[in-house]
C-alpha positions in Angstrom: 30.3 -11.8 15.4 31.3 -8.1 16.1 28.4 -5.8 15.7 29.9 -4.1 12.5 29.5 -7.1 11.0 26.5 -8.3 12.0 23.8 -7.4 9.2 20.7 -7.3 11.9 22.0 -4.7 13.9 23.4 -2.7 10.9 19.9 -2.8 9.4 18.5 -1.9 12.8 21.0 1.0 13.1 20.0 2.3 9.6 16.1 2.1 10.5 16.5 3.8 13.9 18.5 6.9 11.9 15.7 6.4 9.2 12.9 6.7 11.7 14.8 9.7 13.3 14.7 11.7 10.4 11.0 10.7 9.8 10.3 12.1 13.3 11.9 15.4 12.5 10.7 15.7 9.1 8.0 19.0 9.3 6.6 18.5 6.0 6.3 14.8 5.7 4.7 15.3 9.7 2.4 18.0 8.1 0.9 15.7 5.2 0.3 13.0 7.3 -1.7 15.0 9.5 -3.9 16.4 6.2 -4.1 12.8 4.7 -5.5 11.6 8.4 -8.0 14.8 8.2 -9.1 13.6 4.5 -9.8 10.3 5.5 -11.8 11.4 8.8 -13.6 13.4 6.6 -14.5 10.8 4.1 -15.0 8.2 6.9 -17.2 10.4 8.6 -19.3 11.5 5.5 -19.9 7.6 4.7 -17.4 6.9 2.1 -14.8 4.4 2.1 -10.9 4.1 1.8 -9.5 2.3 -1.0 -5.5 1.3 -0.8 -3.3 0.0 -3.6 0.3 -1.0 -3.5 2.7 -3.5 -5.2 4.9 -6.2 -3.4 5.5 -5.1 0.1 3.3 -2.0 -0.4 0.6 -4.6 -1.1 1.3 -6.0 2.3 1.1 -2.0 3.8 -2.0 -1.7 2.0 -3.7 -5.0 3.4 -2.4 -4.4 7.1 -3.9 -0.5 7.1 -6.9 -1.6 5.6 -7.2 -4.5 8.6 -6.7 -1.8 10.9 -9.5 0.4 9.6 -11.7 -2.4 9.4 -10.9 -4.4 12.9 -9.0 -1.7 15.2 -6.1 -0.2 15.8 -6.2 0.1 19.7 -9.7 0.4 21.2 -12.8 -1.1 20.7 -15.3 0.7 18.5 -17.4 0.1 15.2 -15.8 -1.0 12.1 -15.0 1.5 9.6 -14.8 0.9 5.7 -11.4 0.4 4.2 -10.3 -2.4 1.6 -7.0 -3.5 -0.3 -7.5 -4.0 -4.0 -4.5 -6.3 -3.5 -6.2 -9.2 -2.1 -8.6 -10.6 -4.5 -6.7 -12.9 -6.5 -9.7 -13.8 -9.4 -9.9 -10.2 -10.0 -6.2 -9.2 -10.0 -5.6 -12.6 -12.3 -8.6 -11.5 -14.5 -7.8 -8.0 -15.1 -4.4 -8.5 -15.3 -5.0 -11.4 -18.1 -7.6 -9.4 -19.9 -6.2 -5.7 -19.4 -2.8 -5.9 -18.6 -1.2 -5.9 -15.2 -0.6 -1.9 -15.2 -4.6 -1.8 -14.9 -5.3 -4.3 -12.2 -6.0 -1.4 -9.7 -7.4 1.2 -12.0 -10.1 -1.3 -13.2 -11.0 -2.2 -9.6 -11.1 2.0 -8.6 -13.2 2.2 -11.8 -15.6 -0.6 -10.3 -15.5 0.1 -6.5 -14.6 3.7 -5.9 -17.3 6.5 -5.8 -17.0 10.5 -5.5 -15.7 11.4 -1.9 -13.6 7.5 -0.9 -10.2 8.3 -0.7 -7.5 6.0 -2.6 -4.5 5.8 -0.7 -1.9 4.5 -3.4 1.7 3.4 -2.0 4.8 3.2 -4.3 8.0 3.5 -2.9 9.5 4.3 -6.2 6.9 6.6 -7.1 7.0 5.3 -10.9 4.5 2.1 -10.5 2.3 1.9 -13.8 -0.4 0.5 -12.2 -0.2 2.5 -9.0 -0.2 5.8 -11.3 -3.0 4.5 -13.3 -4.8 3.7 -10.3 -4.9 7.4 -9.1 -5.6 8.7 -12.6 -8.6 6.7 -12.9 -9.8 7.8 -8.7 -8.8 11.7 -10.2 -11.5 10.8 -13.3 -14.0 9.0 -10.7 -13.7 12.2 -8.1 -12.0 10.2 -5.5 -9.8 12.0 -3.1 -5.8 11.1 -4.0 -3.5 10.0 -1.5 0.4 9.0 -2.1 2.9 7.7 -0.4 6.5 7.4 -1.6 10.1 7.8 -1.0 12.5 10.7 -2.0 12.7 9.7 -5.5 9.1 9.6 -6.1 8.0 13.6 -5.8 6.8 12.9 -9.6 3.8 11.0 -8.4 2.7 13.8 -6.2 1.1 15.4 -9.7 -1.4 12.9 -9.3 -2.4 13.2 -5.7 -4.3 15.7 -3.7 -2.0 15.1 -0.4 1.6 13.2 -0.8 4.0 11.7 2.0 7.2 11.3 1.0 9.6 9.2 3.2 12.9 11.1 3.7 14.9 8.1 2.3 15.5 6.5 -1.0 16.1 2.8 0.4 13.2 0.3 0.0 12.9 -1.4 2.9 13.3 1.9 5.3 10.8 3.7 2.8 8.6 0.7 4.0 9.1 0.7 7.4 8.7 4.5 7.3 5.2 4.5 5.8 4.0 1.7 8.0 5.2 3.5 11.1 3.6 6.9 9.7 0.2 4.6 8.7 -0.4 3.2 12.7 -0.1 7.3 13.4 -2.8 8.1 11.0 -5.2 5.1 12.4 -4.5 6.3 15.6 -5.6 9.6 14.9 -8.5 8.1 12.9 -9.6 6.0 15.6 -9.3 8.8 18.1 -11.5 11.3 16.0 -14.2 8.9 15.0 -14.8 7.7 18.8 -14.9 10.9 19.7 -18.1 11.3 17.1 -19.4 8.5 18.9 -19.6 10.1 22.0 
């Protein structure tokens, strides 16, 4: 199989190019830094990080929450983060009683408090369940943060900070989101561990 016909090599080449674009995207990097600062401030204040997403973004939400509650690289105290994608009883009850578009908004209403951060992940920026969660978070006084792709800019109207991955290809957007989230986790961990002295 020649490299030109190898779908794995082709995907990895596209991934490398997307990551290079992201690493050189000053606006995206600035947004990521501001997002890390907002999460650090919330966690320092005794607040929590709530994370939502659908499909692959739901998996990213769980991954990010695990890095915050468990650890990223260093032994340290646990920090408060919850992926609202994991409670099957809540998801199915809310979906059944209120419709899927409200599966995250209802949880934000019940669990979110002013000063918490909602991280909403949507590669398209158009998922109704994500937009409704952001609206509810705004009503409840949460800090709203979004991760999206190049076509998701309208989502920014509901976000205090919006990270836009420089791609319109869903798998590549997801890869950029997770890699950037790892960098944010590193910033959070370093800052909060410094507080521990």
